[in-house]
C-alpha positions in Angstrom: -85.3 33.2 -11.6 -83.6 32.0 -14.7 -81.6 28.8 -15.3 -78.2 30.5 -14.7 -79.3 31.8 -11.3 -80.6 28.4 -10.4 -77.4 26.7 -11.2 -75.4 29.4 -9.4 -77.7 28.9 -6.3 -77.3 25.1 -6.2 -73.6 25.4 -6.7 -73.3 27.9 -3.8 -75.4 25.7 -1.5 -73.3 22.6 -2.3 -70.0 24.4 -1.9 -71.0 26.2 1.3 -72.4 23.0 2.9 -69.2 21.0 2.1 -67.1 23.5 4.1 -68.2 21.9 7.4 -66.8 18.5 6.5 -63.5 19.8 5.2 -63.3 22.0 8.4 -63.8 19.1 10.6 -60.8 17.3 8.9 -58.6 20.4 9.3 -59.3 21.2 13.0 -58.6 17.5 13.9 -54.9 18.0 12.8 -54.0 21.8 13.0 -54.8 24.8 15.3 -58.3 26.1 14.1 -58.0 29.9 14.3 -54.4 30.2 12.8 -55.2 27.7 10.1 -58.3 29.6 9.1 -56.3 32.9 9.2 -53.9 31.3 6.7 -56.8 30.1 4.5 -58.3 33.6 4.3 -54.8 35.1 3.6 -54.3 32.9 0.7 -57.9 33.2 -0.7 -57.9 37.0 -0.1 -54.6 37.6 -2.0 -55.7 35.4 -5.0 -58.9 37.2 -5.1 -57.4 40.7 -5.0 -54.7 39.6 -7.5 -57.4 38.5 -10.0 -59.5 41.5 -9.4 -56.6 43.8 -10.1 -55.9 41.8 -13.4 -59.5 42.4 -14.4 -59.2 46.2 -13.8 -61.0 46.3 -10.5 -59.9 48.8 -7.9 -59.8 49.0 -4.1 -60.9 52.6 -4.3 -64.3 51.7 -2.7 -66.9 54.1 -1.5 -66.9 54.8 2.3 -70.2 52.8 2.6 -68.5 49.8 0.8 -65.4 49.9 3.0 -67.6 50.0 6.2 -69.7 47.1 5.0 -66.7 45.1 3.8 -65.0 45.4 7.3 -68.3 44.4 9.0 -68.7 41.4 6.7 -65.1 40.4 7.1 -65.3 40.5 10.9 -68.8 39.1 11.4 -68.7 36.2 8.8 -65.0 35.3 8.4 -63.6 36.0 11.9 -66.7 35.5 14.2 -68.9 33.0 12.3 -66.2 30.8 10.8 -63.7 31.3 13.6 -66.2 30.1 16.2 -67.3 27.2 14.0 -63.7 26.0 13.4 -63.1 26.0 17.2 -66.5 24.3 17.9 -65.9 21.5 15.4 -63.0 20.3 17.5 -65.7 18.7 19.6 -69.0 19.1 17.6 -69.8 17.0 14.6 -69.8 18.6 11.1 -73.4 17.6 10.5 -74.6 19.4 13.7 -72.6 22.6 12.9 -74.1 22.7 9.5 -77.7 22.4 10.8 -77.1 25.1 13.3 -75.5 27.4 10.8 -78.3 26.7 8.4 -80.9 28.3 10.7 -79.5 31.8 9.8 -82.5 32.7 7.7 -84.7 31.8 10.7 -82.7 33.9 12.9 -82.9 36.9 10.5 -86.7 36.4 10.3 -87.1 36.2 14.1 -85.0 39.3 14.6 -87.0 41.2 12.0 -90.2 40.3 13.9 -88.9 40.9 17.5 -86.4 43.7 17.0 -87.4 45.5 13.9 -91.1 44.9 14.4 -91.5 43.7 10.8 -94.8 42.1 10.2 -94.4 38.4 9.1 -96.7 36.8 6.6 -98.6 33.6 7.9 -96.3 31.5 5.8 -93.2 32.9 7.4 -94.7 32.5 10.9 -95.5 28.8 10.1 -91.9 28.3 8.7 -90.4 30.0 11.7 -92.2 27.8 14.1 -91.4 24.7 12.1 -87.7 25.6 12.0 -87.5 26.1 15.7 -89.3 22.8 16.3 -86.9 21.0 14.0 -83.9 22.4 15.8 -85.4 21.5 19.2 -86.0 17.9 17.9 -82.4 17.6 16.7 -80.8 19.1 19.8 -82.9 16.8 22.0 -81.5 13.8 20.2 -78.0 15.2 20.4 -78.2 16.0 24.1 -79.1 12.5 24.8 -75.9 11.4 22.9 -73.8 13.8 25.0 -73.1 16.7 22.7 -70.6 19.4 23.8 -72.7 22.3 24.9 -69.9 24.8 24.7 -69.3 23.9 21.1 -72.9 24.2 20.4 -72.9 27.7 22.0 -70.0 28.7 19.8 -72.0 27.7 16.7 -75.0 29.6 18.0 -73.0 32.8 18.5 -71.5 32.3 15.1 -75.1 32.1 13.5 -75.9 35.5 15.1 -72.7 37.0 13.7 -73.6 35.5 10.2 -77.1 36.9 10.4 -75.7 40.4 11.2 -73.1 40.0 8.3 -75.9 39.3 5.9 -77.5 42.7 6.6 -74.2 44.3 5.5 -73.8 42.1 2.4 -76.0 44.2 0.2 -74.2 47.4 0.7 -70.8 45.7 0.3 -71.7 44.2 -3.0 -73.2 47.3 -4.6 -71.1 49.6 -6.7 -69.0 47.0 -8.7 -65.6 45.7 -7.8 -67.2 42.4 -6.6 -64.1 40.2 -6.6 -62.1 43.0 -4.9 -64.7 43.2 -2.2 -64.4 39.4 -1.7 -60.6 39.5 -1.4 -60.7 42.4 1.0 -63.2 41.1 3.4 -61.2 37.8 3.5 -58.1 39.7 4.3 -60.0 41.5 7.1 -60.9 38.1 8.5 -57.3 36.9 8.2 -55.9 39.7 10.2 -58.5 39.5 13.0 -58.1 35.7 13.3 -54.2 36.0 13.4 -54.5 38.5 16.2 -56.2 36.0 18.3 -54.9 32.6 17.0 -51.1 33.3 17.0 -50.8 34.3 20.7 -53.2 31.7 22.0 -52.7 28.5 20.0 -49.9 26.0 19.9 -48.7 25.7 16.3 -48.6 22.0 16.0 -49.7 20.2 12.9 -50.3 16.5 12.2 -49.5 16.4 8.5 -51.4 13.9 6.2 -52.7 13.9 2.6 -56.2 14.4 3.9 -55.2 17.5 5.7 -53.5 19.0 2.6 -56.5 18.2 0.4 -59.0 19.5 2.9 -57.1 22.8 3.3 -56.7 23.3 -0.5 -60.4 22.5 -1.0 -61.6 24.7 1.7 -59.4 27.6 0.6 -60.3 27.6 -3.1 -63.8 26.2 -3.2 -66.0 27.2 -0.1 -63.6 29.9 0.7 -63.1 31.7 -2.6 -65.5 30.3 -5.3 -68.6 30.0 -3.1 -68.2 33.6 -1.7 -67.8 35.0 -5.2 -70.8 33.1 -6.5 -72.8 34.3 -3.6 -72.0 37.9 -4.4 -72.9 37.4 -8.1 -76.1 35.7 -7.2 -77.2 38.4 -4.9 -76.5 41.1 -7.6 -78.4 38.9 -10.1 -81.6 38.1 -8.2 -81.4 40.1 -5.0 -80.5 39.0 -1.4 -84.0 37.7 -0.5 -84.3 35.4 -3.4 -80.7 34.3 -3.2 -81.2 33.5 0.5 -83.9 30.9 -0.6 -81.0 28.5 -1.5 -80.1 28.3 2.2 -82.9 25.8 2.6 -80.7 23.3 0.9 -77.8 23.7 3.4 -79.1 21.3 6.1 -79.7 18.5 3.6 -76.3 19.0 1.8 -74.3 19.5 5.0 -75.6 16.4 6.7 -75.3 14.3 3.6 -71.8 15.3 2.8 -70.7 14.7 6.5 -72.3 11.3 6.5 -70.7 10.2 3.2 -67.2 11.5 3.8 -66.9 11.4 7.6 -69.2 8.5 8.4 -71.2 10.6 10.9 -74.2 8.6 12.1 -77.7 9.9 11.7 -80.7 8.9 13.7 -84.3 8.9 12.8 -84.9 12.0 14.8 -82.0 13.8 13.1 -83.5 13.0 9.7 -86.9 14.2 10.7 -85.5 17.3 12.3 -83.4 18.2 9.2 -86.5 17.8 7.0 -88.5 20.1 9.3 -85.8 22.7 9.4 -85.4 22.6 5.7 -89.1 23.1 5.1 -89.2 25.9 7.7 -86.4 27.8 6.0 -88.0 27.4 2.6 -91.3 28.7 3.9 -89.7 31.8 5.5 -87.7 32.6 2.4 -90.6 32.1 0.0 -92.8 34.3 2.1 -90.1 37.1 1.9 -89.6 36.5 -1.8 -93.2 37.6 -2.4 
């Protein structure tokens, strides 16, 4: 892994993790699904416009179109949509921790469903990650966490894991920025079909809301997604996924710094265990 890939990976992890804090600010003042749909519409149009200016085309292969639709629906509509709804009652730090377990979910599914043989390091990492999540959830349950919101986050992780399987096919064949824009537009349409008929369009305007919306649209929404596609093309999906081990740490730290979310000793220990578990699983796969 070269220095450029390392910088890209660290930048992606930081941008991706910060999205939970900005989302928490947004959903406290605006309808989650409709607002997220608007974010994807803006990000998608920007990405498609830049892609066309760079000479890219939306004449994708049939495989690319299929994977782009799957990625747009699973990651943008299901994963992010469910997380935005959940963060109306669930803290950003907890949502970030749950979402960060995606590599563990992929490893577990590979073992149980696909019968893929796991290396000893991966097995240790998987068990450690599960133990860390149990430790964190035990502390949060005692504090009265919203179980419905946690369930939404869990379903979102499953959708994100499935979307990751489609990522490699979607990013191959060039037109990366066009693919990014199109999968965002897919998510925008899907969320609008659900959000507009079911949500009350009431917004409590503030400068915090405007800044959070602009940030989540341009940085986690557009920049992080594009960097992720470039990183996967540069070093491969397995090595790129190694950077997910930073997400629990970054997500919790940003939420604590900007939102003042309190962290107990069991939370800190649990985050450390989950982080090491994710790292072990990804390192074993990178071999």
